[in-house]
mmCIF file as Biopython writes it, N, C-alpha, C and O atoms, coordinates in Angstrom:
data_model
#
loop_
_atom_site.group_PDB
_atom_site.id
_atom_site.type_symbol
_atom_site.label_atom_id
_atom_site.label_alt_id
_atom_site.label_comp_id
_atom_site.label_asym_id
_atom_site.label_entity_id
_atom_site.label_seq_id
_atom_site.pdbx_PDB_ins_code
_atom_site.Cartn_x
_atom_site.Cartn_y
_atom_site.Cartn_z
_atom_site.occupancy
_atom_site.B_iso_or_equiv
_atom_site.auth_seq_id
_atom_site.auth_asym_id
_atom_site.pdbx_PDB_model_num
ATOM 1   N N  . UNK A ? 1  ? -7.669  -7.525 12.381  1.0 0.0 1  A 1 
ATOM 2   C CA . UNK A ? 1  ? -7.435  -6.094 12.405  1.0 0.0 1  A 1 
ATOM 3   C C  . UNK A ? 1  ? -6.163  -5.835 13.206  1.0 0.0 1  A 1 
ATOM 4   O O  . UNK A ? 1  ? -5.988  -6.371 14.300  1.0 0.0 1  A 1 
ATOM 5   N N  . UNK A ? 2  ? -5.285  -5.014 12.656  1.0 0.0 2  A 1 
ATOM 6   C CA . UNK A ? 2  ? -4.056  -4.659 13.361  1.0 0.0 2  A 1 
ATOM 7   C C  . UNK A ? 2  ? -4.322  -3.488 14.296  1.0 0.0 2  A 1 
ATOM 8   O O  . UNK A ? 2  ? -5.361  -2.834 14.208  1.0 0.0 2  A 1 
ATOM 9   N N  . UNK A ? 3  ? -3.376  -3.231 15.189  1.0 0.0 3  A 1 
ATOM 10  C CA . UNK A ? 3  ? -3.524  -2.121 16.132  1.0 0.0 3  A 1 
ATOM 11  C C  . UNK A ? 3  ? -3.648  -0.792 15.394  1.0 0.0 3  A 1 
ATOM 12  O O  . UNK A ? 3  ? -4.408  0.083  15.810  1.0 0.0 3  A 1 
ATOM 13  N N  . UNK A ? 4  ? -2.905  -0.640 14.304  1.0 0.0 4  A 1 
ATOM 14  C CA . UNK A ? 4  ? -2.955  0.605  13.539  1.0 0.0 4  A 1 
ATOM 15  C C  . UNK A ? 4  ? -4.328  0.809  12.908  1.0 0.0 4  A 1 
ATOM 16  O O  . UNK A ? 4  ? -4.842  1.927  12.890  1.0 0.0 4  A 1 
ATOM 17  N N  . UNK A ? 5  ? -4.927  -0.272 12.389  1.0 0.0 5  A 1 
ATOM 18  C CA . UNK A ? 5  ? -6.237  -0.157 11.746  1.0 0.0 5  A 1 
ATOM 19  C C  . UNK A ? 5  ? -7.308  0.290  12.726  1.0 0.0 5  A 1 
ATOM 20  O O  . UNK A ? 5  ? -8.195  1.064  12.367  1.0 0.0 5  A 1 
ATOM 21  N N  . UNK A ? 6  ? -7.233  -0.193 13.967  1.0 0.0 6  A 1 
ATOM 22  C CA . UNK A ? 6  ? -8.223  0.149  14.971  1.0 0.0 6  A 1 
ATOM 23  C C  . UNK A ? 6  ? -7.891  1.406  15.741  1.0 0.0 6  A 1 
ATOM 24  O O  . UNK A ? 6  ? -8.625  1.792  16.651  1.0 0.0 6  A 1 
ATOM 25  N N  . UNK A ? 7  ? -6.795  2.047  15.385  1.0 0.0 7  A 1 
ATOM 26  C CA . UNK A ? 7  ? -6.335  3.226  16.118  1.0 0.0 7  A 1 
ATOM 27  C C  . UNK A ? 7  ? -7.324  4.380  15.973  1.0 0.0 7  A 1 
ATOM 28  O O  . UNK A ? 7  ? -7.821  4.662  14.883  1.0 0.0 7  A 1 
ATOM 29  N N  . UNK A ? 8  ? -7.594  5.034  17.089  1.0 0.0 8  A 1 
ATOM 30  C CA . UNK A ? 8  ? -8.472  6.199  17.111  1.0 0.0 8  A 1 
ATOM 31  C C  . UNK A ? 8  ? -7.598  7.442  17.235  1.0 0.0 8  A 1 
ATOM 32  O O  . UNK A ? 8  ? -6.722  7.515  18.096  1.0 0.0 8  A 1 
ATOM 33  N N  . UNK A ? 9  ? -7.846  8.412  16.368  1.0 0.0 9  A 1 
ATOM 34  C CA . UNK A ? 9  ? -7.044  9.633  16.336  1.0 0.0 9  A 1 
ATOM 35  C C  . UNK A ? 9  ? -7.869  10.838 16.768  1.0 0.0 9  A 1 
ATOM 36  O O  . UNK A ? 9  ? -9.089  10.865 16.602  1.0 0.0 9  A 1 
ATOM 37  N N  . UNK A ? 10 ? -7.189  11.827 17.320  1.0 0.0 10 A 1 
ATOM 38  C CA . UNK A ? 10 ? -7.818  13.104 17.655  1.0 0.0 10 A 1 
ATOM 39  C C  . UNK A ? 10 ? -7.721  14.033 16.448  1.0 0.0 10 A 1 
ATOM 40  O O  . UNK A ? 10 ? -7.054  13.721 15.463  1.0 0.0 10 A 1 
ATOM 41  N N  . UNK A ? 11 ? -8.385  15.162 16.537  1.0 0.0 11 A 1 
ATOM 42  C CA . UNK A ? 11 ? -8.312  16.152 15.470  1.0 0.0 11 A 1 
ATOM 43  C C  . UNK A ? 11 ? -6.863  16.615 15.275  1.0 0.0 11 A 1 
ATOM 44  O O  . UNK A ? 11 ? -6.413  16.785 14.142  1.0 0.0 11 A 1 
ATOM 45  N N  . UNK A ? 12 ? -6.143  16.817 16.367  1.0 0.0 12 A 1 
ATOM 46  C CA . UNK A ? 12 ? -4.731  17.209 16.275  1.0 0.0 12 A 1 
ATOM 47  C C  . UNK A ? 12 ? -3.908  16.137 15.571  1.0 0.0 12 A 1 
ATOM 48  O O  . UNK A ? 12 ? -3.066  16.446 14.728  1.0 0.0 12 A 1 
ATOM 49  N N  . UNK A ? 13 ? -4.159  14.859 15.926  1.0 0.0 13 A 1 
ATOM 50  C CA . UNK A ? 13 ? -3.443  13.748 15.290  1.0 0.0 13 A 1 
ATOM 51  C C  . UNK A ? 13 ? -3.687  13.732 13.783  1.0 0.0 13 A 1 
ATOM 52  O O  . UNK A ? 13 ? -2.764  13.525 12.995  1.0 0.0 13 A 1 
ATOM 53  N N  . UNK A ? 14 ? -4.941  13.955 13.397  1.0 0.0 14 A 1 
ATOM 54  C CA . UNK A ? 14 ? -5.302  13.925 11.975  1.0 0.0 14 A 1 
ATOM 55  C C  . UNK A ? 14 ? -4.635  15.074 11.229  1.0 0.0 14 A 1 
ATOM 56  O O  . UNK A ? 14 ? -4.182  14.897 10.098  1.0 0.0 14 A 1 
ATOM 57  N N  . UNK A ? 15 ? -4.573  16.229 11.841  1.0 0.0 15 A 1 
ATOM 58  C CA . UNK A ? 15 ? -3.905  17.369 11.204  1.0 0.0 15 A 1 
ATOM 59  C C  . UNK A ? 15 ? -2.440  17.032 10.924  1.0 0.0 15 A 1 
ATOM 60  O O  . UNK A ? 15 ? -1.922  17.351 9.854   1.0 0.0 15 A 1 
ATOM 61  N N  . UNK A ? 16 ? -1.778  16.393 11.876  1.0 0.0 16 A 1 
ATOM 62  C CA . UNK A ? 16 ? -0.381  15.985 11.679  1.0 0.0 16 A 1 
ATOM 63  C C  . UNK A ? 16 ? -0.307  14.901 10.607  1.0 0.0 16 A 1 
ATOM 64  O O  . UNK A ? 16 ? 0.546   14.959 9.721   1.0 0.0 16 A 1 
ATOM 65  N N  . UNK A ? 17 ? -1.199  13.913 10.684  1.0 0.0 17 A 1 
ATOM 66  C CA . UNK A ? 17 ? -1.212  12.792 9.741   1.0 0.0 17 A 1 
ATOM 67  C C  . UNK A ? 17 ? -1.416  13.276 8.301   1.0 0.0 17 A 1 
ATOM 68  O O  . UNK A ? 17 ? -0.781  12.772 7.375   1.0 0.0 17 A 1 
ATOM 69  N N  . UNK A ? 18 ? -2.304  14.252 8.124   1.0 0.0 18 A 1 
ATOM 70  C CA . UNK A ? 18 ? -2.593  14.777 6.786   1.0 0.0 18 A 1 
ATOM 71  C C  . UNK A ? 18 ? -1.682  15.936 6.398   1.0 0.0 18 A 1 
ATOM 72  O O  . UNK A ? 18 ? -1.744  16.443 5.278   1.0 0.0 18 A 1 
ATOM 73  N N  . UNK A ? 19 ? -0.836  16.347 7.339   1.0 0.0 19 A 1 
ATOM 74  C CA . UNK A ? 19 ? 0.086   17.471 7.115   1.0 0.0 19 A 1 
ATOM 75  C C  . UNK A ? 19 ? -0.684  18.726 6.690   1.0 0.0 19 A 1 
ATOM 76  O O  . UNK A ? 19 ? -0.370  19.374 5.691   1.0 0.0 19 A 1 
ATOM 77  N N  . UNK A ? 20 ? -1.696  19.034 7.489   1.0 0.0 20 A 1 
ATOM 78  C CA . UNK A ? 20 ? -2.530  20.204 7.244   1.0 0.0 20 A 1 
ATOM 79  C C  . UNK A ? 20 ? -2.864  20.860 8.577   1.0 0.0 20 A 1 
ATOM 80  O O  . UNK A ? 20 ? -2.498  20.341 9.631   1.0 0.0 20 A 1 
ATOM 81  N N  . UNK A ? 21 ? -3.536  21.967 8.542   1.0 0.0 21 A 1 
ATOM 82  C CA . UNK A ? 21 ? -3.897  22.659 9.766   1.0 0.0 21 A 1 
ATOM 83  C C  . UNK A ? 21 ? -5.126  22.064 10.435  1.0 0.0 21 A 1 
ATOM 84  O O  . UNK A ? 21 ? -5.937  21.397 9.793   1.0 0.0 21 A 1 
ATOM 85  N N  . UNK A ? 22 ? -5.251  22.315 11.733  1.0 0.0 22 A 1 
ATOM 86  C CA . UNK A ? 22 ? -6.408  21.827 12.482  1.0 0.0 22 A 1 
ATOM 87  C C  . UNK A ? 22 ? -7.699  22.425 11.945  1.0 0.0 22 A 1 
ATOM 88  O O  . UNK A ? 22 ? -8.724  21.745 11.902  1.0 0.0 22 A 1 
ATOM 89  N N  . UNK A ? 23 ? -7.665  23.688 11.536  1.0 0.0 23 A 1 
ATOM 90  C CA . UNK A ? 23 ? -8.863  24.336 10.999  1.0 0.0 23 A 1 
ATOM 91  C C  . UNK A ? 23 ? -9.328  23.659 9.712   1.0 0.0 23 A 1 
ATOM 92  O O  . UNK A ? 23 ? -10.528 23.539 9.468   1.0 0.0 23 A 1 
ATOM 93  N N  . UNK A ? 24 ? -8.384  23.222 8.898   1.0 0.0 24 A 1 
ATOM 94  C CA . UNK A ? 24 ? -8.737  22.526 7.660   1.0 0.0 24 A 1 
ATOM 95  C C  . UNK A ? 24 ? -9.448  21.217 7.977   1.0 0.0 24 A 1 
ATOM 96  O O  . UNK A ? 24 ? -10.465 20.896 7.361   1.0 0.0 24 A 1 
ATOM 97  N N  . UNK A ? 25 ? -8.918  20.462 8.934   1.0 0.0 25 A 1 
ATOM 98  C CA . UNK A ? 25 ? -9.550  19.197 9.333   1.0 0.0 25 A 1 
ATOM 99  C C  . UNK A ? 25 ? -10.943 19.480 9.887   1.0 0.0 25 A 1 
ATOM 100 O O  . UNK A ? 25 ? -11.903 18.796 9.531   1.0 0.0 25 A 1 
ATOM 101 N N  . UNK A ? 26 ? -11.060 20.470 10.744  1.0 0.0 26 A 1 
ATOM 102 C CA . UNK A ? 26 ? -12.354 20.814 11.331  1.0 0.0 26 A 1 
ATOM 103 C C  . UNK A ? 26 ? -13.360 21.202 10.252  1.0 0.0 26 A 1 
ATOM 104 O O  . UNK A ? 26 ? -14.526 20.814 10.321  1.0 0.0 26 A 1 
ATOM 105 N N  . UNK A ? 27 ? -12.915 21.962 9.261   1.0 0.0 27 A 1 
ATOM 106 C CA . UNK A ? 27 ? -13.789 22.357 8.150   1.0 0.0 27 A 1 
ATOM 107 C C  . UNK A ? 27 ? -14.262 21.122 7.376   1.0 0.0 27 A 1 
ATOM 108 O O  . UNK A ? 27 ? -15.435 21.035 7.011   1.0 0.0 27 A 1 
ATOM 109 N N  . UNK A ? 28 ? -13.369 20.176 7.125   1.0 0.0 28 A 1 
ATOM 110 C CA . UNK A ? 28 ? -13.746 18.940 6.434   1.0 0.0 28 A 1 
ATOM 111 C C  . UNK A ? 28 ? -14.789 18.165 7.235   1.0 0.0 28 A 1 
ATOM 112 O O  . UNK A ? 28 ? -15.724 17.598 6.670   1.0 0.0 28 A 1 
ATOM 113 N N  . UNK A ? 29 ? -14.618 18.145 8.556   1.0 0.0 29 A 1 
ATOM 114 C CA . UNK A ? 29 ? -15.577 17.467 9.435   1.0 0.0 29 A 1 
ATOM 115 C C  . UNK A ? 29 ? -16.934 18.154 9.353   1.0 0.0 29 A 1 
ATOM 116 O O  . UNK A ? 29 ? -17.957 17.488 9.197   1.0 0.0 29 A 1 
ATOM 117 N N  . UNK A ? 30 ? -16.950 19.459 9.454   1.0 0.0 30 A 1 
ATOM 118 C CA . UNK A ? 30 ? -18.202 20.218 9.430   1.0 0.0 30 A 1 
ATOM 119 C C  . UNK A ? 30 ? -18.959 20.026 8.121   1.0 0.0 30 A 1 
ATOM 120 O O  . UNK A ? 30 ? -20.190 20.022 8.105   1.0 0.0 30 A 1 
ATOM 121 N N  . UNK A ? 31 ? -18.227 19.867 7.031   1.0 0.0 31 A 1 
ATOM 122 C CA . UNK A ? 31 ? -18.848 19.660 5.716   1.0 0.0 31 A 1 
ATOM 123 C C  . UNK A ? 31 ? -19.234 18.199 5.479   1.0 0.0 31 A 1 
ATOM 124 O O  . UNK A ? 31 ? -19.882 17.884 4.481   1.0 0.0 31 A 1 
ATOM 125 N N  . UNK A ? 32 ? -18.843 17.314 6.383   1.0 0.0 32 A 1 
ATOM 126 C CA . UNK A ? 32 ? -19.131 15.892 6.221   1.0 0.0 32 A 1 
ATOM 127 C C  . UNK A ? 32 ? -18.270 15.240 5.159   1.0 0.0 32 A 1 
ATOM 128 O O  . UNK A ? 32 ? -18.646 14.211 4.599   1.0 0.0 32 A 1 
ATOM 129 N N  . UNK A ? 33 ? -17.119 15.827 4.875   1.0 0.0 33 A 1 
ATOM 130 C CA . UNK A ? 33 ? -16.254 15.332 3.805   1.0 0.0 33 A 1 
ATOM 131 C C  . UNK A ? 33 ? -15.230 14.308 4.284   1.0 0.0 33 A 1 
ATOM 132 O O  . UNK A ? 33 ? -14.585 13.656 3.464   1.0 0.0 33 A 1 
ATOM 133 N N  . UNK A ? 34 ? -15.071 14.158 5.590   1.0 0.0 34 A 1 
ATOM 134 C CA . UNK A ? 34 ? -14.071 13.252 6.137   1.0 0.0 34 A 1 
ATOM 135 C C  . UNK A ? 34 ? -14.768 12.388 7.193   1.0 0.0 34 A 1 
ATOM 136 O O  . UNK A ? 34 ? -15.590 12.897 7.955   1.0 0.0 34 A 1 
ATOM 137 N N  . UNK A ? 35 ? -14.452 11.091 7.248   1.0 0.0 35 A 1 
ATOM 138 C CA . UNK A ? 35 ? -15.124 10.220 8.223   1.0 0.0 35 A 1 
ATOM 139 C C  . UNK A ? 35 ? -14.692 10.543 9.653   1.0 0.0 35 A 1 
ATOM 140 O O  . UNK A ? 35 ? -13.504 10.511 9.976   1.0 0.0 35 A 1 
ATOM 141 N N  . UNK A ? 36 ? -15.667 10.852 10.499  1.0 0.0 36 A 1 
ATOM 142 C CA . UNK A ? 36 ? -15.381 11.225 11.886  1.0 0.0 36 A 1 
ATOM 143 C C  . UNK A ? 36 ? -16.590 10.913 12.756  1.0 0.0 36 A 1 
ATOM 144 O O  . UNK A ? 36 ? -17.699 10.724 12.255  1.0 0.0 36 A 1 
ATOM 145 N N  . UNK A ? 37 ? -16.364 10.860 14.055  1.0 0.0 37 A 1 
ATOM 146 C CA . UNK A ? 37 ? -17.452 10.682 15.009  1.0 0.0 37 A 1 
ATOM 147 C C  . UNK A ? 37 ? -17.106 11.444 16.282  1.0 0.0 37 A 1 
ATOM 148 O O  . UNK A ? 37 ? -15.939 11.721 16.561  1.0 0.0 37 A 1 
ATOM 149 N N  . UNK A ? 38 ? -18.129 11.774 17.039  1.0 0.0 38 A 1 
ATOM 150 C CA . UNK A ? 38 ? -17.913 12.496 18.292  1.0 0.0 38 A 1 
ATOM 151 C C  . UNK A ? 38 ? -17.890 11.511 19.450  1.0 0.0 38 A 1 
ATOM 152 O O  . UNK A ? 38 ? -18.695 10.583 19.524  1.0 0.0 38 A 1 
ATOM 153 N N  . UNK A ? 39 ? -16.949 11.740 20.346  1.0 0.0 39 A 1 
ATOM 154 C CA . UNK A ? 39 ? -16.830 10.950 21.564  1.0 0.0 39 A 1 
ATOM 155 C C  . UNK A ? 39 ? -16.588 11.934 22.700  1.0 0.0 39 A 1 
ATOM 156 O O  . UNK A ? 39 ? -15.552 12.597 22.748  1.0 0.0 39 A 1 
ATOM 157 N N  . UNK A ? 40 ? -17.542 12.022 23.606  1.0 0.0 40 A 1 
ATOM 158 C CA . UNK A ? 40 ? -17.402 12.962 24.712  1.0 0.0 40 A 1 
ATOM 159 C C  . UNK A ? 40 ? -17.319 14.406 24.270  1.0 0.0 40 A 1 
ATOM 160 O O  . UNK A ? 40 ? -16.671 15.222 24.926  1.0 0.0 40 A 1 
ATOM 161 N N  . UNK A ? 41 ? -17.967 14.729 23.166  1.0 0.0 41 A 1 
ATOM 162 C CA . UNK A ? 41 ? -17.993 16.107 22.692  1.0 0.0 41 A 1 
ATOM 163 C C  . UNK A ? 41 ? -16.813 16.511 21.832  1.0 0.0 41 A 1 
ATOM 164 O O  . UNK A ? 41 ? -16.740 17.656 21.384  1.0 0.0 41 A 1 
ATOM 165 N N  . UNK A ? 42 ? -15.885 15.592 21.592  1.0 0.0 42 A 1 
ATOM 166 C CA . UNK A ? 42 ? -14.737 15.917 20.736  1.0 0.0 42 A 1 
ATOM 167 C C  . UNK A ? 42 ? -14.696 14.968 19.551  1.0 0.0 42 A 1 
ATOM 168 O O  . UNK A ? 42 ? -15.131 13.819 19.639  1.0 0.0 42 A 1 
ATOM 169 N N  . UNK A ? 43 ? -14.172 15.459 18.457  1.0 0.0 43 A 1 
ATOM 170 C CA . UNK A ? 43 ? -14.111 14.673 17.230  1.0 0.0 43 A 1 
ATOM 171 C C  . UNK A ? 43 ? -13.023 13.621 17.320  1.0 0.0 43 A 1 
ATOM 172 O O  . UNK A ? 43 ? -11.928 13.878 17.820  1.0 0.0 43 A 1 
ATOM 173 N N  . UNK A ? 44 ? -13.343 12.425 16.826  1.0 0.0 44 A 1 
ATOM 174 C CA . UNK A ? 44 ? -12.402 11.309 16.766  1.0 0.0 44 A 1 
ATOM 175 C C  . UNK A ? 44 ? -12.466 10.707 15.367  1.0 0.0 44 A 1 
ATOM 176 O O  . UNK A ? 44 ? -13.464 10.843 14.659  1.0 0.0 44 A 1 
ATOM 177 N N  . UNK A ? 45 ? -11.394 10.047 14.989  1.0 0.0 45 A 1 
ATOM 178 C CA . UNK A ? 45 ? -11.252 9.494  13.644  1.0 0.0 45 A 1 
ATOM 179 C C  . UNK A ? 45 ? -10.613 8.116  13.736  1.0 0.0 45 A 1 
ATOM 180 O O  . UNK A ? 45 ? -9.684  7.909  14.517  1.0 0.0 45 A 1 
ATOM 181 N N  . UNK A ? 46 ? -11.111 7.171  12.938  1.0 0.0 46 A 1 
ATOM 182 C CA . UNK A ? 46 ? -10.473 5.854  12.844  1.0 0.0 46 A 1 
ATOM 183 C C  . UNK A ? 46 ? -9.426  5.920  11.736  1.0 0.0 46 A 1 
ATOM 184 O O  . UNK A ? 46 ? -9.721  6.326  10.612  1.0 0.0 46 A 1 
ATOM 185 N N  . UNK A ? 47 ? -8.203  5.518  12.066  1.0 0.0 47 A 1 
ATOM 186 C CA . UNK A ? 47 ? -7.127  5.567  11.073  1.0 0.0 47 A 1 
ATOM 187 C C  . UNK A ? 47 ? -7.495  4.758  9.832   1.0 0.0 47 A 1 
ATOM 188 O O  . UNK A ? 47 ? -7.214  5.190  8.714   1.0 0.0 47 A 1 
ATOM 189 N N  . UNK A ? 48 ? -8.115  3.599  10.009  1.0 0.0 48 A 1 
ATOM 190 C CA . UNK A ? 48 ? -8.469  2.761  8.860   1.0 0.0 48 A 1 
ATOM 191 C C  . UNK A ? 48 ? -9.444  3.482  7.927   1.0 0.0 48 A 1 
ATOM 192 O O  . UNK A ? 48 ? -9.324  3.376  6.706   1.0 0.0 48 A 1 
ATOM 193 N N  . UNK A ? 49 ? -10.402 4.210  8.490   1.0 0.0 49 A 1 
ATOM 194 C CA . UNK A ? 49 ? -11.354 4.957  7.663   1.0 0.0 49 A 1 
ATOM 195 C C  . UNK A ? 49 ? -10.672 6.128  6.964   1.0 0.0 49 A 1 
ATOM 196 O O  . UNK A ? 49 ? -10.993 6.445  5.818   1.0 0.0 49 A 1 
ATOM 197 N N  . UNK A ? 50 ? -9.734  6.768  7.653   1.0 0.0 50 A 1 
ATOM 198 C CA . UNK A ? 50 ? -8.980  7.859  7.027   1.0 0.0 50 A 1 
ATOM 199 C C  . UNK A ? 50 ? -8.161  7.346  5.850   1.0 0.0 50 A 1 
ATOM 200 O O  . UNK A ? 50 ? -8.103  7.981  4.797   1.0 0.0 50 A 1 
ATOM 201 N N  . UNK A ? 51 ? -7.526  6.188  6.038   1.0 0.0 51 A 1 
ATOM 202 C CA . UNK A ? 51 ? -6.721  5.618  4.956   1.0 0.0 51 A 1 
ATOM 203 C C  . UNK A ? 51 ? -7.582  5.314  3.733   1.0 0.0 51 A 1 
ATOM 204 O O  . UNK A ? 51 ? -7.159  5.556  2.602   1.0 0.0 51 A 1 
ATOM 205 N N  . UNK A ? 52 ? -8.789  4.785  3.953   1.0 0.0 52 A 1 
ATOM 206 C CA . UNK A ? 52 ? -9.708  4.528  2.838   1.0 0.0 52 A 1 
ATOM 207 C C  . UNK A ? 52 ? -10.152 5.835  2.185   1.0 0.0 52 A 1 
ATOM 208 O O  . UNK A ? 52 ? -10.252 5.919  0.961   1.0 0.0 52 A 1 
ATOM 209 N N  . UNK A ? 53 ? -10.418 6.846  2.998   1.0 0.0 53 A 1 
ATOM 210 C CA . UNK A ? 53 ? -10.820 8.161  2.492   1.0 0.0 53 A 1 
ATOM 211 C C  . UNK A ? 53 ? -9.715  8.767  1.635   1.0 0.0 53 A 1 
ATOM 212 O O  . UNK A ? 53 ? -9.981  9.323  0.570   1.0 0.0 53 A 1 
ATOM 213 N N  . UNK A ? 54 ? -8.478  8.656  2.102   1.0 0.0 54 A 1 
ATOM 214 C CA . UNK A ? 54 ? -7.331  9.174  1.344   1.0 0.0 54 A 1 
ATOM 215 C C  . UNK A ? 54 ? -7.208  8.434  0.014   1.0 0.0 54 A 1 
ATOM 216 O O  . UNK A ? 54 ? -7.037  9.061  -1.031  1.0 0.0 54 A 1 
ATOM 217 N N  . UNK A ? 55 ? -7.294  7.106  0.049   1.0 0.0 55 A 1 
ATOM 218 C CA . UNK A ? 55 ? -7.183  6.303  -1.175  1.0 0.0 55 A 1 
ATOM 219 C C  . UNK A ? 55 ? -8.285  6.671  -2.165  1.0 0.0 55 A 1 
ATOM 220 O O  . UNK A ? 55 ? -8.037  6.760  -3.368  1.0 0.0 55 A 1 
ATOM 221 N N  . UNK A ? 56 ? -9.495  6.883  -1.663  1.0 0.0 56 A 1 
ATOM 222 C CA . UNK A ? 56 ? -10.615 7.257  -2.525  1.0 0.0 56 A 1 
ATOM 223 C C  . UNK A ? 56 ? -10.365 8.612  -3.188  1.0 0.0 56 A 1 
ATOM 224 O O  . UNK A ? 56 ? -10.644 8.783  -4.375  1.0 0.0 56 A 1 
ATOM 225 N N  . UNK A ? 57 ? -9.849  9.558  -2.435  1.0 0.0 57 A 1 
ATOM 226 C CA . UNK A ? 57 ? -9.555  10.887 -2.994  1.0 0.0 57 A 1 
ATOM 227 C C  . UNK A ? 57 ? -8.447  10.806 -4.036  1.0 0.0 57 A 1 
ATOM 228 O O  . UNK A ? 57 ? -8.501  11.500 -5.050  1.0 0.0 57 A 1 
ATOM 229 N N  . UNK A ? 58 ? -7.448  9.971  -3.797  1.0 0.0 58 A 1 
ATOM 230 C CA . UNK A ? 58 ? -6.363  9.797  -4.767  1.0 0.0 58 A 1 
ATOM 231 C C  . UNK A ? 58 ? -6.920  9.213  -6.060  1.0 0.0 58 A 1 
ATOM 232 O O  . UNK A ? 58 ? -6.586  9.672  -7.153  1.0 0.0 58 A 1 
ATOM 233 N N  . UNK A ? 59 ? -7.776  8.195  -5.928  1.0 0.0 59 A 1 
ATOM 234 C CA . UNK A ? 59 ? -8.355  7.550  -7.111  1.0 0.0 59 A 1 
ATOM 235 C C  . UNK A ? 59 ? -9.261  8.497  -7.892  1.0 0.0 59 A 1 
ATOM 236 O O  . UNK A ? 59 ? -9.313  8.428  -9.120  1.0 0.0 59 A 1 
ATOM 237 N N  . UNK A ? 60 ? -9.971  9.375  -7.200  1.0 0.0 60 A 1 
ATOM 238 C CA . UNK A ? 60 ? -10.853 10.327 -7.886  1.0 0.0 60 A 1 
ATOM 239 C C  . UNK A ? 60 ? -10.055 11.360 -8.670  1.0 0.0 60 A 1 
ATOM 240 O O  . UNK A ? 60 ? -10.539 11.889 -9.670  1.0 0.0 60 A 1 
ATOM 241 N N  . UNK A ? 61 ? -8.845  11.648 -8.227  1.0 0.0 61 A 1 
ATOM 242 C CA . UNK A ? 61 ? -8.019  12.664 -8.879  1.0 0.0 61 A 1 
ATOM 243 C C  . UNK A ? 61 ? -7.138  12.110 -9.991  1.0 0.0 61 A 1 
ATOM 244 O O  . UNK A ? 61 ? -6.492  12.875 -10.707 1.0 0.0 61 A 1 
ATOM 245 N N  . UNK A ? 62 ? -7.105  10.778 -10.143 1.0 0.0 62 A 1 
ATOM 246 C CA . UNK A ? 62 ? -6.307  10.183 -11.215 1.0 0.0 62 A 1 
ATOM 247 C C  . UNK A ? 62 ? -7.028  10.358 -12.543 1.0 0.0 62 A 1 
ATOM 248 O O  . UNK A ? 62 ? -8.233  10.123 -12.635 1.0 0.0 62 A 1 
ATOM 249 N N  . UNK A ? 63 ? -6.300  10.770 -13.567 1.0 0.0 63 A 1 
ATOM 250 C CA . UNK A ? 63 ? -6.939  10.847 -14.889 1.0 0.0 63 A 1 
ATOM 251 C C  . UNK A ? 63 ? -7.234  9.437  -15.399 1.0 0.0 63 A 1 
ATOM 252 O O  . UNK A ? 63 ? -6.457  8.507  -15.187 1.0 0.0 63 A 1 
ATOM 253 N N  . UNK A ? 64 ? -8.367  9.302  -16.072 1.0 0.0 64 A 1 
ATOM 254 C CA . UNK A ? 64 ? -8.741  7.999  -16.613 1.0 0.0 64 A 1 
ATOM 255 C C  . UNK A ? 64 ? -7.878  7.672  -17.819 1.0 0.0 64 A 1 
ATOM 256 O O  . UNK A ? 64 ? -7.544  8.548  -18.617 1.0 0.0 64 A 1 
ATOM 257 N N  . UNK A ? 65 ? -7.519  6.388  -17.942 1.0 0.0 65 A 1 
ATOM 258 C CA . UNK A ? 65 ? -6.716  5.940  -19.085 1.0 0.0 65 A 1 
ATOM 259 C C  . UNK A ? 65 ? -7.561  6.022  -20.349 1.0 0.0 65 A 1 
ATOM 260 O O  . UNK A ? 65 ? -8.759  5.739  -20.336 1.0 0.0 65 A 1 
ATOM 261 N N  . UNK A ? 66 ? -6.925  6.405  -21.415 1.0 0.0 66 A 1 
ATOM 262 C CA . UNK A ? 66 ? -7.658  6.531  -22.689 1.0 0.0 66 A 1 
ATOM 263 C C  . UNK A ? 66 ? -7.607  5.252  -23.460 1.0 0.0 66 A 1 
ATOM 264 O O  . UNK A ? 66 ? -8.166  5.168  -24.554 1.0 0.0 66 A 1 
#
């Protein structure tokens, strides 16, 4: 595992990483749509899990080949 894969991000970090607002990230967390965990009462995210989540969303949005 590389340092980037094991990197833990804050909600603010994820908003920057996804180029979206903090409220959007928080809403995704509340709906259980994005992988996250609480540490000391604040939301944290593993970069490796986010990357897999992003890849999965990209694959779901690709049209199937005919």
